[in-house]
C-alpha positions in Angstrom: 0.0 0.2 0.1 2.9 2.5 0.8 4.0 1.9 -2.7 0.2 2.9 -4.5 0.2 5.8 -2.0 3.8 7.0 -3.1 2.6 6.8 -6.7 -0.2 8.9 -6.3 2.0 11.7 -4.6 4.3 11.4 -7.1 1.9 11.6 -9.9 0.9 15.0 -8.0 4.4 16.3 -8.0 4.5 15.6 -11.5 1.4 17.0 -12.4 2.5 20.5 -10.7 5.8 20.4 -12.0 4.9 20.1 -15.5 1.6 22.1 -15.2 -0.4 19.5 -16.9 -3.6 17.6 -15.9 -5.7 18.3 -13.1 -4.1 18.4 -9.5 -6.1 17.6 -6.4 -5.7 21.2 -5.2 -8.9 21.7 -3.2 -9.7 18.5 -3.1 -8.9 15.2 -1.0 -8.6 11.5 -2.4 -9.8 8.6 -0.2 -8.2 5.3 -1.0 -10.1 2.3 0.5 -7.4 -0.5 -0.2 -9.7 -3.3 0.9 -12.2 -2.6 -1.5 -9.9 -0.6 -4.3 -12.2 2.1 -4.5 -11.0 6.0 -4.6 -13.0 8.5 -3.5 -12.7 12.4 -4.3 -14.0 15.2 -1.8 -13.9 18.9 -2.4 -12.9 21.0 0.2 -13.4 24.5 0.6 -10.6 26.9 1.7 -11.3 28.5 5.1 -11.0 32.4 5.2 -10.4 32.1 8.8 -7.2 29.4 8.7 -4.5 30.8 10.2 -2.1 30.0 7.6 -3.7 30.5 4.2 -6.8 32.5 5.1 -7.5 36.1 4.3 -5.7 37.6 7.4 -2.8 34.8 7.9 -1.1 34.5 11.3 1.3 32.1 10.7 3.8 34.1 8.2 6.9 31.9 7.7 8.1 28.5 8.7 10.1 27.6 11.8 13.3 25.3 11.0 14.1 22.4 12.9 16.3 24.0 15.6 14.2 26.5 16.2 11.4 24.4 16.9 13.3 22.2 19.0 15.1 24.6 20.8 15.2 23.9 24.6 16.1 27.3 25.3 12.3 28.4 24.7 11.6 26.0 27.3 14.2 27.8 29.5 17.1 25.0 29.6 20.3 26.3 28.4 
């Protein structure tokens, strides 16, 4: 199953890189492996989302050292 999902992810990346086809932007793909079924659901953008909404509060991505720093917990 990881191979099947990896293939789908690689296909999505190729579609975005080549600007071809219809990528899953704004949609969620559900794969039911026991039934070998695929379902696609449309997802609406949340205007209040702190990352991608109209007034984002998250404006940059922290690096691993910044996130995992012990100094933020008062440990030197």
